[in-house]
C-alpha positions, 0 to 999 in steps of 0.5 A: 500500500502506498499513499504519497503526496509529493510535489516539486515546486518553487517557493515564494523566493523562486527556490525549487523544493521537494515537499512530501506530505503524509507518506505511508508505505507497506509491502504486501502482507507486512506491517507499515514500513513508512508511517506518516512521513512528511518533509520539505527539502529546498534547493541547495539544502544538504540532507543526510538520510541516516538510520539503522539497518531495516529502518526504511531508508532505501524504501523511502528513496525508492518511493521518492524515485517512483519505483515502488507502488 
């Protein structure tokens, strides 16, 4: 199951942003992997994605790339 609202837009200063609101994801017949994930990344902003094995880092990036449905 995937519920995702993602936008690529410009804010009022003209900077591009990635805006994710209320991302939920689960693989078939498993518990939710990502639960209510929301964040915004502005152009030029440095972001690190860190966490222990199995915490959903790759699943998040695959969702952002549109490779999981």
